[in-house]
N, C-alpha and C positions, 0 to 999 in steps of 0.2 A: 412678448410679441415685439417684433422690431421690423423696421422698414429700412431700405437702403437704396442708393442710387450711385451708379458708376459711369464715368466717361473715360474711355481709354483709346489710345492709338497704337498702331503696330506698323512695323516696317520690315518686310521680309525680302531679302535679296535672293535671287535664284541660286541654287546649288551649283557646284561644279559640273554635275551630271546634266542638269537642266540647261546650263550654258554651253556644254560641250557638244550636244547633239544639234547640228544645224540642219534644218529642213532642206536647205539647198544642196547639202552634201559636201559643201566646202569645208576646208580645215579651219582651225581656230575656233574662237568662241562666237556664240550667237549675239552679236552686238545690238540686235533689234529687241532683245528680251529685256524688259524693264523690271525694277523691283515692284513688289506688291505693297500697297499702302491701304490701311483701313482705319476707320473711326467707328467706335462702338458706344452705344448708349444702352444702359440696363437699369431697370428698376425692379424691386422685388420686396416681398415680405416673407417672414418666417417666424415660427414660434411654436408654443405648446398650447393645445386646447384641452377640453374636457376628456376624461377617460384615457389619459396618456397619449392623446392624439398629437402627432408632430406633423407640421406642414411647412411647405415652402413653395412660393410661386414667384415667377419672374417673367418679365417681358424684355425683349432685347431687339435692337436694330443695329445692323452693321452695314456701313457703306464701304465698298472696296473699290479701289481704283487699280487697274492693271492686274486683276487677279490672274494667277498663273493657271492655265488650262492645259492638261495633257492631251495628246493626240498621236495617232499612228499615220505612217505613210506606207501604202501597199508595197512600194518598191524597196522599202527598208524594213523587212520583218524582224521582229525582236528588239527594235529600238523605239524608245519613247521620246517624243518631241514636245516642246512647250511653246505656247504663245500667250499673249496678254489679251484678256477681255477688257474693253474700255472701262466699263463700270458694272458692278453687280450689287444687288441688294439682298441682305440676309436678315429677314425678320422672323420672329418666332416667339414662342412661349414655352415655359417649362413649369410643370406642377408635380410636386412630390407629397405623398401622404404616408403616414405610418402610424400604426396603433398596436398596443400590446394589451391583450385580454387574458390575464393570468399567464398560463404557459403557452399561449398562442399569440403569434405576432404576424402582422400583415403589413407589407410595404408596397407602394406602387409609385411609378414614375411615368409621366406622359410628356412627350416633346412634340411640339408643332413647329415645323420648319418651312417657311415660305421663302425659298431661295431662288432668285431669278436674275437673269441677265437684264441689265438696263440699257446698255450701249455696247453692242458686240456684233461686228460684221467680219465675215471671212470671205474674201472675194466678193461675189455678188449676193451671198447669203446673209440675211439680216436675222440674227437670233434674239433681238430685243423682245423681252416679254416671256421668253422660254424659261422653263425650269432648269436650274443648274443640275447636270446629271450626276448620278452616283449617290444621291442623298434622298432617302424616303421623306415624304412630307410629314408623316405621322409615325411615331414609335411609342409603344406602350409596354411597360415591364411590370410584372406582378410577382412578388415573393411571399410565400407563406411558410412559417416555421412553427413546428410543434415540438416543445421541449418535454421529454419524458424521462423517467429514471434510467432508462437504458440508453438514451441518446437523443439527439435532435434530428427531426425529419424536416428536410428543406426541399421545397418545390419552387422552381423558378420558371416563369413563362415570359416569352417575348413575342410580340407581334408587330409587324411593320406594314406600312403602306407600300405601294409599288414605287419603283424609282426608274427614272429615265436613264438611257445608256449613252446618249450622245447629245451634242449641243443642239441638234435639230429637233430633239424629242421625237424621233421617228419610231423608236421602239422603247419598251419598258420591261423591266423584270417584275414579275408579279410579287405582291406582298406575301408574307408567310407568317406562320405561328409555330414556335418551337418550344418544347418543354424539357427542362432538365430537372433531375432529382438526385438527392444524396442523403445519406445517413451519416452523422458524425457522432461517435460514441467513445467514451473513455471508461466504459463499464468493465472492459476486459482486464484493465489494470487500474483498479479503483485507487484514487489518490496518488498515482504515480505521475500524472501529467501527460501520459501517453494518450494519443487519440488515433482512432481508426476511422477512415472515411471510405465509404462504399457508395458509388454513384453511377449515374448514366447520363451522358450528354445526348440530346435529341432522343428522348425516351421513346417516342412513338415512331421513330425512324422516318420522319417526314422528309420528303424530297423537296428541296427548295434552293433558290439562288441566294447565296449569302452576300455576295458583292458583285460588282461589275467592273470590267476594264473599260474606262470611259474613252469613247471615240476610238475603239479598237478597229484595226483594219480587218477586212474580210468578215465582218459581223461576229468576231470572236469576243463578244462582250461578256458572256455569262460565266460566272465562277460558282460551281455548285457548293452547297454547304456539306458538312461532314455527315456521314451516316451515324446510326446509333453506335455509341462507344461506351463500354463499361470500364470503370477504373476502380482501383483499390489503392489507398494511400495510408501510410502510418507516419504520424508526427511524433518525434521523440524529443523532449526537452532534457536538459542535463539531469534533472531529478529522475526522469523516467528511465534514462540510461542506467543510472545507479541502481534503481529498483530492479530492473531486469537483470543486471549483473549479479545481484544478490540472491536471485531465485535459483 
């Protein structure tokens, strides 16, 4: 068992693209855009418990000054512009658990993200207290793996809370739950090191919004997730290639 604490700072300058797109339409760089500065505090614990239980838990708090926020202008379709939020707060918690019971393994991860504007005005609009868009407040992931003589059966599930699409928090994309599954086997070429993977992304063909375009013009916020997709993959190491060549 161990505990830890971290304090870190970060300084992020705007990229050439972020500086190059001026909301006014004038040439040159956007001289009003400032670098983003942050200070992060984090404390946590991690270790091993009974029955091969692995755990880790952390609390974090980040204060950001002049956070870079993207937005669109209806008169300039296809271009992204950026502005600074005066201050934002990013507080949250992370919890991870994993356990192995013979040939069966289960792992889970939970994230709570309370991200808000502290000081942010655009014109006459005051967004202080609003949630930072594009980030779900809660995310939970669960992975289950069963090892058998013919291969490993892996199932992964992800579920998220809703996420707001703009600084005003006027709309939100609903939360979703998606399941992926795959089988990984080396039984076809025993001892050769070759592996075959057969799987499906979005196993139940769930319709969902996977991400959003923050502050998009014309309410074009929503980006749908992929439909069900089946895939097959073969991994060959050097030893596997030699074994196949000798067959």
